[in-house]
C-alpha positions in Angstrom: 2.7 -34.6 -4.9 0.0 -32.7 -2.8 2.8 -30.7 -1.1 4.3 -29.8 -4.4 1.0 -28.6 -5.9 0.1 -26.8 -2.7 3.5 -25.1 -2.6 3.1 -23.9 -6.2 -0.3 -22.5 -5.3 1.0 -20.7 -2.3 4.0 -19.3 -4.2 1.8 -18.1 -7.1 -0.7 -16.5 -4.7 2.1 -14.7 -3.0 3.4 -13.4 -6.3 -0.1 -12.3 -7.4 -0.6 -10.5 -4.1 2.7 -8.7 -4.6 1.5 -7.3 -7.9 -1.1 -5.1 -6.1 1.4 -2.2 -5.5 2.5 -2.4 -9.1 -1.0 -2.0 -10.4 -1.5 1.0 -8.1 1.7 2.7 -9.2 0.9 2.1 -12.9 -2.6 3.5 -12.5 -1.2 6.6 -10.8 0.6 7.4 -14.0 -2.8 8.3 -15.6 -3.7 10.8 -13.0 -6.3 8.8 -10.9 -6.5 9.6 -7.2 -6.3 7.1 -4.4 -10.0 7.2 -3.4 -11.2 6.8 -7.0 -8.8 3.9 -7.6 -9.8 2.2 -4.3 -13.5 2.6 -5.2 -12.9 1.0 -8.6 -11.0 -1.9 -7.0 -13.9 -2.5 -4.5 -16.5 -2.3 -7.2 -14.7 -4.9 -9.3 -14.0 -7.3 -6.5 -17.2 -6.9 -4.4 -19.7 -8.9 -6.6 -17.6 -12.0 -6.5 -17.0 -11.9 -2.8 -20.7 -11.3 -2.1 -21.6 -14.3 -4.2 -19.0 -16.4 -2.3 -20.2 -15.0 1.0 -23.9 -15.8 0.2 -22.9 -19.3 -0.8 -20.9 -19.8 2.4 -23.7 -18.4 4.6 -26.1 -21.1 3.2 -23.6 -23.8 4.3 -22.8 -22.2 7.7 -25.1 -23.0 10.7 -24.0 -20.0 12.8 -26.6 -17.2 13.0 -25.0 -13.7 13.2 -25.5 -12.0 16.6 -25.4 -8.2 17.4 -21.8 -8.7 18.6 -20.9 -10.4 15.4 -22.3 -7.5 13.3 -20.5 -4.9 15.4 -17.2 -6.7 15.0 -17.7 -7.0 11.3 -18.5 -3.3 10.9 -15.5 -2.2 13.1 -13.0 -4.6 11.4 -14.4 -3.8 7.9 -14.0 -0.1 8.5 -10.8 0.1 10.5 -9.0 -3.0 9.2 -10.1 -3.1 5.6 -11.2 0.4 4.4 -8.8 2.4 6.5 -5.9 0.1 5.9 -6.5 0.1 2.1 -6.8 3.8 2.0 -3.6 4.4 4.0 -1.8 1.9 1.7 -3.0 3.6 -1.5 -2.1 7.0 -0.2 1.3 5.9 0.8 2.1 4.4 -2.6 1.8 7.9 -4.1 5.0 8.8 -2.2 7.2 5.7 -2.0 8.4 2.8 -4.2 6.4 -0.4 -4.5 9.4 -2.3 -3.1 9.6 -0.3 0.1 5.8 -0.4 0.5 5.8 -4.2 0.5 8.7 -4.4 2.9 6.9 -2.2 5.4 3.6 -4.0 5.0 5.5 -7.3 5.6 6.2 -6.2 9.1 2.6 -7.0 10.1 3.6 -10.3 12.0 5.9 -8.2 14.2 3.0 -5.8 15.0 0.8 -8.8 15.8 3.5 -10.1 18.1 3.7 -6.7 19.9 -0.1 -6.5 20.2 -0.2 -10.1 21.5 2.3 -9.2 24.1 0.2 -6.3 25.5 -3.3 -7.7 24.9 -2.8 -11.5 25.4 0.2 -11.3 27.7 2.0 -13.6 25.2 5.8 -13.3 25.9 7.8 -12.3 22.9 10.9 -14.2 24.0 14.5 -13.9 23.0 13.9 -15.2 19.5 11.0 -12.8 19.0 13.2 -9.8 20.2 15.9 -10.8 17.8 13.3 -11.1 15.0 11.9 -7.6 15.8 15.4 -6.1 15.9 16.4 -7.7 12.5 13.1 -6.6 10.9 13.3 -3.0 11.9 17.0 -2.7 11.2 16.2 -4.0 7.7 13.4 -1.4 7.3 15.8 1.3 8.4 18.3 0.2 5.8 15.7 -0.1 3.0 14.3 3.3 3.9 17.7 4.8 4.0 18.2 3.6 0.4 15.0 5.4 -0.7 15.9 8.5 1.2 19.2 8.7 -0.7 17.9 7.9 -4.1 14.4 9.5 -4.2 15.5 13.1 -4.3 12.6 13.9 -1.9 13.3 12.7 1.6 10.1 14.4 2.9 7.9 12.4 0.5 9.6 9.1 1.6 9.0 9.9 5.3 5.3 10.8 4.6 4.8 7.7 2.5 6.6 5.4 4.9 4.6 6.7 7.8 1.3 6.1 5.9 2.3 2.5 5.0 3.4 1.8 8.6 0.0 3.1 9.9 -1.6 0.7 7.3 0.5 -2.1 8.7 -0.8 -1.4 12.3 -4.4 -1.3 11.2 -3.9 -4.5 9.3 -2.4 -6.2 12.3 -5.4 -5.0 14.4 -7.6 -6.5 11.7 -5.9 -9.9 12.0 -6.0 -10.0 15.8 -9.6 -9.0 15.8 -10.7 -11.3 13.0 -9.3 -14.5 14.5 -12.2 -15.1 16.9 -15.1 -14.0 14.6 -13.8 -16.0 11.6 -14.0 -19.1 13.8 -17.7 -18.4 14.5 -19.1 -17.2 11.1 -16.6 -18.6 8.6 -13.7 -17.0 6.7 -15.5 -16.5 3.4 -18.7 -14.9 4.9 -16.5 -12.6 7.1 -14.5 -11.6 4.1 -17.6 -10.8 2.1 -19.3 -8.8 4.9 -16.1 -6.9 5.8 -15.6 -6.1 2.1 -19.1 -4.7 1.9 -18.5 -2.4 4.9 -15.3 -1.3 3.4 -16.8 -0.7 -0.1 -19.7 1.3 1.4 -17.1 3.4 3.4 -14.9 4.2 0.4 -17.9 4.9 -1.9 -19.3 7.4 0.7 -15.9 9.1 0.8 -15.7 9.0 -3.0 -19.1 10.7 -3.3 -18.1 13.4 -0.8 -14.8 14.2 -2.5 -15.5 13.5 -6.2 -18.3 13.8 -8.7 -20.0 10.4 -9.4 -19.1 10.6 -13.1 -15.4 10.3 -12.2 -16.0 6.6 -11.9 -16.8 6.3 -15.6 -14.5 9.0 -17.1 -11.1 7.5 -16.3 -8.7 6.5 -19.0 -9.1 2.9 -20.1 -5.7 2.1 -18.6 -7.0 2.9 -15.1 -9.8 0.4 -15.5 -7.4 -2.2 -16.7 -5.1 -1.7 -13.7 -8.0 -1.6 -11.3 -9.4 -4.8 -12.8 -6.0 -6.5 -12.6 -5.7 -5.4 -9.0 -9.2 -6.7 -8.1 -9.0 -10.1 -9.9 -5.3 -10.9 -10.2 -4.1 -9.4 -6.9 -7.2 -9.8 -4.7 -9.7 -12.5 -5.8 -7.5 -15.2 -7.3 -4.9 -15.2 -4.6 -7.6 -15.3 -1.8 -9.0 -18.5 -3.2 -5.6 -19.9 -4.1 -4.3 -19.2 -0.6 -7.3 -20.9 1.0 -6.7 -24.0 -1.2 -3.0 -24.0 -0.5 -3.7 -23.9 3.3 -6.0 -26.9 2.9 -3.3 -28.8 1.0 -0.1 -28.0 3.0 -1.1 -26.1 6.1 -1.1 -22.5 7.2 2.5 -22.6 8.6 4.1 -23.6 5.3 1.9 -21.2 3.3 3.0 -18.4 5.6 6.6 -19.2 5.1 6.2 -19.5 1.3 4.5 -16.1 1.4 7.9 -14.6 2.3 8.5 -14.5 -1.4 6.0 -11.5 -1.6 8.4 -8.6 -0.9 11.1 -10.1 -3.1 8.5 -10.4 -6.0 7.4 -6.8 -5.5 11.0 -5.6 -5.6 11.5 -7.6 -8.8 8.3 -6.4 -10.5 9.0 -2.8 -9.4 12.4 -3.1 -11.1 11.0 -4.8 -14.2 7.8 -2.7 -14.7 8.4 0.6 -12.9 12.1 1.0 -13.4 12.7 1.2 -9.6 16.3 1.0 -8.5 17.5 -2.2 -6.8 20.7 -1.7 -4.8 22.8 -3.9 -2.5 21.6 -1.8 0.4 18.0 -2.5 -0.4 18.7 -6.3 -0.8 20.4 -6.4 2.6 17.4 -4.5 4.1 15.0 -6.9 2.5 16.9 -9.9 3.7 16.9 -8.7 7.3 13.2 -8.0 7.1 12.4 -11.4 5.7 14.7 -13.1 8.3 13.0 -11.3 11.1 9.4 -12.0 9.9 10.2 -15.7 9.3 11.5 -16.0 12.8 8.3 -14.4 14.1 6.1 -16.6 11.9 7.9 -19.8 13.2 7.1 -18.9 16.8 3.9 -20.2 18.3 1.2 -17.4 18.1 -1.8 -17.0 20.4 -4.9 -18.8 19.3 -6.9 -15.8 18.0 -4.1 -14.9 15.5 -2.4 -18.3 14.9 -3.3 -18.3 11.2 -3.1 -15.0 9.3 -6.2 -14.4 7.2 -5.9 -14.2 3.5 -5.0 -10.7 2.4 -8.4 -9.4 1.3 -7.3 -6.3 2.9 -4.2 -4.4 1.6 -2.4 -6.1 2.8 -4.2 -6.1 2.0 -3.4 -6.6 0.4 
């Protein structure tokens, strides 16, 4: 029974995470720009994460050092703010389904970083997984190039999302050690604060402050849905699922995410789904699952919940 309940939690969290790109695309229909939408998402989600972080800090004995603060600032800026910004910008050019497939490559990027930084061999299985994943992305991208009518936009959007995937992988690699020292909830709250400050500074530079309160009500609805349904709820659901069934099973169940995004994109955004895209998605999922099943180096053994774009 615990496995069944934990599996349902993990499945639901993955489906909720997958809705993030849908909320972004729906909000773009009302003329909001990426920076304003990202600022609204941060403002909606930040109070809850700060309260959770404060509560966690009271229960955690570790006192933050200068090294800890520097790591939080760097990872919050590069891995959370920059990753989210690249993701939101990329979604202005490509479909939600392709965005999720590219983002789902992050375990392969982690494996590559681990090879160069931690000298962790990729192995034959890892090489097969990488080949499958990137062939799948090439097929899925080819589908969008053929059907979009604007190949240049697809290439720009795909490049932005792939850059987001790299920054998110760096975030995961870098966060492994510090999360063990200061706690996952406290780290998430502090990194979110750094990211929120960064995006609000960018917003003030680029936009008048009143732009935060003059958006159509639909923009606030989608930003709120993104913050609560696709950020806060799945973070806590994922944490509970990991406690119940373990990180490995939660990671594998999370493979439903790209499939859910493709389904929601078809249902809510009228995005085309073709045999070519399904084959590409299947190859990406197969490759990522192979990577996820391999033993990972200790600092990145358990992917952090997607408070980022990835973060999400």
